[in-house]
N, C-alpha and C positions, 0 to 999 in steps of 0.2 A: 266566492260568490255567495251572497246572502240567500238564505232559504228559511222558510218557516216550517220545514219538515224536521221534527225533532230527532228523526232517525237518520239524518243526512250523512253523518260521518261514518256510521256503520254500514250504510248502503254502499259506500265507496269500498268497503272491505269485502263484503260477501254478496253484494248486489241484490237485485229485486227477488231473484230466486231464493236466496238465503233468507231474506226478510219474510217472504211468503211462508217458507217452511217454519220459521219461528212463530209467526202469527197463528199458525194452524196446530201447533204442538201443545201437548199437555205434560207438565212436569209433576211427578208425584214425589213428594218429600216425606220420608219416613223418619220420624224423630226430629223435632224442631229444636235442635241444639244450636249453639252459636255457629258451628261449622256448617250445619245444614241451612240455616237461615242466611248466612253470608253467601253461600252458593246460590240459593234461590234469589236473593237480592240482585245478584249480577245477571240473572236471567230475566227477572221482572223488568228491570230498567230498559233493556234493548227490545222489549215487546213480545214476549211469548204470548200464546193465545190464552192459556189458563194454567193455574197450578192447583194442586190438591195436597193438603197436609194431613198425615196420619200420625197420631201421637196418643200415648196413654197417660202422659204427665198432667197433673193438675197443679195450679199455682194460685197464690193469694192475690187478690186484686190490689192490695195495699202492702207496702213494705213493712217489715217488722224490725225491731232493733236487733233481733237475733239472726237476720237473714245471712245465710252462708251456704256453702256447698257448691258443687259443680253445676247443678242444673242439667245434667246430662240425661237423667233418667236411667233406670237400670233394666228396663224391659220387664219389670215385675208388675203385678196388677195395680193399676191406677197409682203410680208413684207420685208423691206430692213434693213439689219443689218450689223454692222461692227464686225470683230472678237474681242472678249473680253476675254473670259475665256475658249475657246475651243482649245485645243492643235492640233486638226486635221483640224481646219478651220482657215487658215492663208493665207496671201497674197502669191501668186505664179503664175507661168505661167499657163494659161488655155490651155488645150489640143485642144481647138477649137478656140483659139484666132486668130483674123484676123483684118484687117483695119476697118471692118464694125462692130466689136464687140462694144456693148454699155459699159458704164462705170461699170455697175453692172453685176454680173454673178451669176449663181446658186450655192447656198451653197451645194446642193446635189452633184454637179460635183466636187467641191473643196474637200469635204470630201471623195468622192469616189476615187479621184486621190491619196490622201495622205494615205488612208487606204490600197489601193492596193499595195503600195510600201512595206508594212510590210511582205507580203508573195506572191511571184510570182506564187505559185500554185493556188491561189484563184482568181477567176474572179469577177470583180466588174462592176456594171452598175448603172444607176440612171434615175430618171424621175423628171423633174422640172415641177411641176403643178402650175396652176394659184392660187389655193387656197386649203389648206388642208381641208377646210370646205366642199367644193363642189366636191372634187376629186372623181373619179369613182374607189373606192377601190376594189369592187367586180370584175370589169373587169380586173384591173391590176393583182389581185391575180390569177384569172383564167388563164391569159396568162402565168404567172410565173409557175403555177402548170403544165401546158402543157410542158413548157421548162424543168422543173425538172424531169418529168417522174415519176420513181419509188422512187425518193428521197423525203426527208422530207422538207416541207415548214413551216417555223416558223416566226411569225410576232412579231416585237418589236415596241411598241409605247413609244416614249420618250417625256416627258414634254408636253403632249397634254392636252387641256381642256377637261372636262368630256363629252361634247356633241360629240366631234370627237371620243373619246375613246369608247363611247357607240355604235356609228355607226360601228366602226371597230370590236369591240368585238362581236356584233350581227352577223356580216358576218362570223367571225371565228367560232362562236359557232354553227351556223346553217349549216355551211359546205361550202366548196369551190369546184366547179367542173371545170375540164379542158374543154376547148372548142375544137371542131373538125371543120370540113369543114363547112363553112357557119355560124359559130358562134354557132352551136348547141352543147349542152352539150354532151361530149363523155363518161362521167361516172357519177354515182350518186355522189352528193355532199359529200365531206369528211370533217369532223371537223378539224380545224387547231388550234394548240396550240398558245397561245398569251402570251407575257411577257410585262407587263406595268411598266415602270420605271419613276421615277420623282425625280428631285433634286431641292429642293426649299430652298435656303439659306443653313442653316446648317442641314436641315431635308431632308431625302431621303426615298424613298419607292420602293419596288418591289412587284409586284402582278402577280401570274401565273394563267392563265385561260385555262383549258382543260376539255372538257366534257367527254372525254374517252381516257385514256392513260394507256395501259397495260405495265407492267414492268416485264420482265422475269428475268433479272439480277439485283435484288434489292441490292445485296451485303451487307447483314447485318454485323455488327461488329463481332458478335460471331455466329459460326455455329457448329452443332453437326455432327461428321462423320456418314455417312449413311452406317453402316456396317452390319445391320440386324442380329446381333448375337443372339438376343433373339428368332427370328423366326427360325434360323438355329438350335439352341440347343433344340427347342421344336418340331422339325420335326422328326417323328419316322420312316417313310418309307424310303426305299432305294432311291426312286425317289421323296423324299420330297423336301421342299424348299431349294434351293442352296445346293443340295446333294454333289456337287463336293468339296466344301470347307469343309463340314463336314467329307468327306472321307479323305481329306488331313490331317485334324486335328487328326483323329483316327489313321493314319499311323505314326504319330510322337510319339515315345516312349522317354519321357524325361529322364527316368532312364538310358537308354543306350547311351545317348549323352555325349561326353567329355565336359570339362569345357568351352572350346572355343565355341563349338556348342551350348551348353546349354545357354550361355549368349547372343546368337544371334537368338533365336527363337522369331518370331514376337509376339507382345502381343495379337494379334487377336487369334492365336493358343493357347496361354497360357490361355486366358479367356475361350475358348471352353473346354479345358482340365479341368480347375478349376470348371466349372459348373458340369461336370460329376463327379468329385471328391466330390464336395459339396453335390450332390444328393446322392452319396453313403454313405456319413456320415449321412445324414438325414434319409436314409433308415435303417441304422444300429441302429440309436437312436429310431426311431418310429416303425420299422418293418411294414412299410406301403408300399405296392407295388404301391399305387397311386401317388408316388412321382416321377415317371419316367419322367414327363415333367415339374416338378415343378421348379420355379425360386425364388430367394430370394425376399421377400416382406417387412418383418418387419425390423426395425433398427438392431435388434439382428442378424437376418439372413444375412443381408448385411455385418455386422461386421464379422460374422463367415466366410462369403465368402471371404473377404479380407485376413483373416487368412489362408484360404486354398491356396490362391495365394502365400502368403509368405512361406507356408510350401513346396510348389513345387520348390522353389528356392534352389540351392545348396550353394550359397554364396550371401545372401541378400544384403550385403553392396556393392558388386562389380557388381551385375547384374542389369544394368539399364533397361533391357527389362521387368523384373519383377516389378520394380518400376513403369514403364509406365503402366503395366497391373493393378496394384493396383490403380493408379490415374484414370484410365479409366474403373474401375470395373463396373460402372453403365451401360456401353454399353452392358454388358452381360445379363442384366435382364430388362432394360428399353426399351420399344418400342417407336419409334419416330412417334408420331401421326401427321397427316396432320394438319398444323396450321389452326386456325379458319378463317383467311383471305382467305386462299386457299379453304377451305371447303365451305365458303360462295359463292365463285365464281363457284365451281362445282355444288352447289345446284341450282344456277340460270341460268346455261349455256343453258340447254335445252329450257327453255322458251324464253331466249334471242335469240337463233338461230331461234326458231319457229316464233317469232315476226318479225325478220328481213327478213325471207324468205316468210312470208305470205303477198302476194301482197295486200290483203284487210286490212292489219293492218296499223295503223297510223305510228307505229315505223319503218316499212319497208321503208317508203318514206324518212326517215331522216337518216338511217344508213344502211350500207351493212355488210354482214358477213365478218369478218376478219380472217386472219390466226390464230390469237390468240384464236378466238372463236372455230375454228376447233380443235386446239390443246387442249383446255380446254375440249371440248366435248369428244375427244379421251381419255383424261386422266380419265374422269368420267367413261367411259365404261371400261377402263382398270382396274380401282379400283373396280368397280362393279364385274368384272370377277375374279380378282386375290386377292381382299381384301387388296392389297398393291399397292403403286405407283411404277413406274419403278425405278430401282436402278440407281444411278447416275454414278457408276463405278469408282469413285476416292477413294483412301485410303490416310490417313495422313502419314506424315513421322514418322518413328519409328526405334528403334534399331533392326537391323536384318542383316543377311548375305545378300549379293547381290542376290544370287540364290533364297533364300526364299522370299525376297521382290518381285522379278520379278515374281515368281510363284504366289504369292498372288495377285499381281497387275493384272496378266493375268486372274486369276479366276474371279475377280470382273469386269474386262473389258468385258470378254466373257458373263457374266450374264447380264451386262448392255446392250450389243449389242443384246442379245436375247430379252430383254424387249423392246428395241427400235424397233426391227423387229415386235413385236406384236403391238406396237403403230402405226407403218407404215401401217400395214394391216387394222387396225381400221380406220385410216385416209383415206385410200383408199375407205373403205365402206362409210364413211361420205361424201366424195367427190362425190361418185356415187349418194348418196341420194340427195345431193344438186343439182347435175346436172340434176336429174330427175324432179326437181321442177322449173327449169328455162330454157328458150330457149336461153339465152345469156351465153356462156361459159366464158365471161369476168367477170361475177358476181361471179364465183367460185374462192375463194382465193387459191393461190398456197403455199404449205408448202414445203420448200426445206429441204434437209438433214441437212444443217447447222442449220436451224430453229429448227428442231426436236432434234438435238443433244444438242443445247443450252437449249432448253426447258426441256429435260429429266435430265439435270445436275442441274437444278434449281427448281425442283418441289416444294420444301419446301419454296422457296423464292419468289413465284409469288405474284404480287400485281396488283391492278387496281385502279388508281387515277381518281377521278371525283371531280373537284372543283365546287364551285358556280360560276355563271356567274358574270362578273363585274357589269352588270346593276342591278342584284338582290342585290349585296352588296351595291352599291351606293344608291339605292332607299330603302334599308332596307326592302326587300321583301323576304318572305319565301315560299317554295313550300308546306309545311304542318306544322301543329302544333308541330310535333315531332322535325323537323329541327329547328323551332323557339325556342323551349325550350332548345334544345341542345346548340345552338350558343349563345343565351342570357345568358345561365347558365355559359358557358365557359368564356364569357367576364366579367361577374360578379365576377367569381373566380379570374380572372386576376386583376381586380380592387381592390380586397380584399388583394392582395399581392403586395403592392407598393415597390419601391426601398427605400433604407435608407434615401436618400434625395428625398422626394416624387415627387418634380417637375421634377426629372430626368427620371421618369418612361416613357418608350417609348409609352405606350398605350395612355397617355395623348396627345402626339404629333400626334398620329394616328387620334384621334378625331379632333384635330385642323386642320390637313391637309385636312380632309374631309370638314371641315367648309370653308376653303379657296376655295375649288372646288365649293361648293355651292354659294359662293360669286361671283365667275366668271360666273356661270350660270345666275345669275340675272343681273349683271352689265356689262358683256362683257369684263372685265379686272380684274386682280388680285388686291388685296388691296395694297395701297401705290403708286398707279399710279400718284397721285397728291401729290407733296412733301410739300405743304403748311400744316401747323400744324392743322388747322381746318379740312382739308380734311382727314388727317391721323387719327385724333381722330374719325371722322365720320366712316371711314373704319373699324377701330378697333371695334367700337360699333356694326357695321353690322356683322363682323366676330363673335363677342361674341353672337349675336342673333342666328347664325347658330350653334354655339357650344351648346347652350342650347337646340335647336331643336333636334340635333343629340343625345344628352344625353337622352332626353326624349324618342326618338324612340328606344334607346337601353336599356330602363328601368334602367338608371344609375343615375337618378336625386338625389336619396336619399343615394347613396353610399358615404361613408365617404371620400374616396380619391377624388372623383369628386367634392363633396360639398366643400372641403377645398382647392381646386386648381382651376379647370376650372370654377366652379360656386360659388366661394367664395363671401361673401358680398362686397358691394361697398366700405366700409371703410377699407377693408383688403389690405395689401401691394401687394397681388397677384391679386387683381381685375384688369381684362383686361390684365394681364401681358402676357399671352400666345397669345392673339389676337394682342397685340401691337408688340410682337416679330415677328409674321408672317407678319404683315403690314410693319414693318421695312425692311424685306427681299425683298418685292416686286418681288417675283419670280426670285431673282438674282441667277445666277449660280456660284457656287464655285467649282473649278475643283477637289479639295480634296474630297469634298462630292460626286461629280460625279464619282470619281475613285472608292470609296468604293461601291457605289450603282451599278456601272457597273461591278465590280468584282463579286458581289453576283448574279446579273442578268445573267451574262454569265455562272456561275456555274449551275444555274437552267436551262438555255437554253441547256447546254450540257446534263443534265439529260433527258430532253425532247427529244433531238435529238437521243441520243444513246439508250434510253429506259433502262438505267442503273441507279441505285440508285433511291431513292424515292424523287420526287420534293416536295417542301413545299406546304401545303394546307392552304393558307391564305395570308395575307399581311405582308411583312417584312418591319419594320419601323426602320430606323436608326436615332438616335438622335446624331448628330455630335457635339452638345454643350458639351456633356460629353462622347462621343464615346461609347454609349451603344445601344443595339438593341433588338427587340422582334418580334415574329411572331404572328399575330392575325387573327383568322378566324371569319369573321363577315358577 
């Protein structure tokens, strides 16, 4: 269907809720390298609200014959670069150009100007700082939070050395608060999601950090229709569960329908009729009156139930509705339990809310009660009361007459609205309880009707993502022995499953890339800074030293893959091969690699902004030498 909405295709993917979240968010890019601008490009095009670039690099407005270098910036004071491999940083007219302008101008301004041209709906801004090392990130983030208001703030670090990333990740992890009059915090600090991207030669990485990211619309690949047929068929009283649907099913007399009507009975009705027929058969065979609410359990009983469905058909070969009933027979006897991920959230929500509202609790100073907390608590109380979660109200497509389908759809919708009204009353009670425990009404989260509707439609798909902090991963620090055992065990399992050509395994390059960062921490530059052969050999040996240290920290020294590649003997052909390759790159930016990394990073950013789909928990490592990738939680 033709449309003049330029966002039409993506609306089909994440809907109006997702597009609204995008249009209200602000993306902060720190360091406008090729990797960073590629990521930002992929977010400007689908229509984010605004972006802000922070950079310390200065560039010439016109190319020179000697133009070369990576253009990555080093984090040092006002580093001067020429455009090299960044398609969004190239010579052009400065919007602030005048007779007094100096030869060099801010890379942040140039990138902002060219990225803004991609989508006129998006507002761009920039800050040119003296140094990315000494920049006041907390202050800049606080000002941006105040400007964004209710929107989402997301930070992207591009190709930054670990010392700067650790500083930024700590600010995002501990929370950013908006400032009011006089610079006083106007709200409790709120954690901010962070995406860390790096393009280093032919190797790239993406890392997501978020201490608390609730997901309502996780959108799994496969979902089971929430029809509640088992509960309906076992309800005996006239006012039992979903009595309206049961009554409609009882009013349908399949024997009195003509062929056309018979072939358009919805399979929901057929399954309810088949259950009654199957119970009658069981009663006749066993003469047991206790079979009134019985459902098929064994394989033989389930096979017999399908035969009952087939027997109710007048023309099995031509009646697709009965084929659909047979294919979905399990819906008549299987109950859809709350997934363990959701049940785990429900089990801990009361303590979580209590800790956040208890002013004497340490947790309350670091986090505020969110609307997701309120919805979870309401869901727990609803389930405790009704023994079932709210109905989502949707039914799948099926062979049916228009009248029957609309009637069925209306029944499910009305039941869902009734459940939603119960949820609304529970939320009102919770809000009153929270209001009684605080003197500041601004601390009470607001749950809108749209929030409640979306929540009730996705009860079985709720998720909560909590990643490890970047600093913990970089320093190989664990919060407890259980986490340490889990993570080191997963990494060992990865190392025991190498690629066919073992050197291609992305996990090896993950370790090497960490070693390069450690090299920078000690020397203040990346390996390969001095192109003389003796200096290159020395740098490679230093990188190898860090590779060995990291393997030791991860308990991988004796692993066969590691021992035969990264830590192979000095007389082996692979000795120092990985370290030499990274030294040869010298942090060079290749836009092809940056494009791949930017594409992956922007997808993860969209997940975080829209709270749809589940973001990756770990580090994505792209091996551009062979175009393979992996995700590793360390």
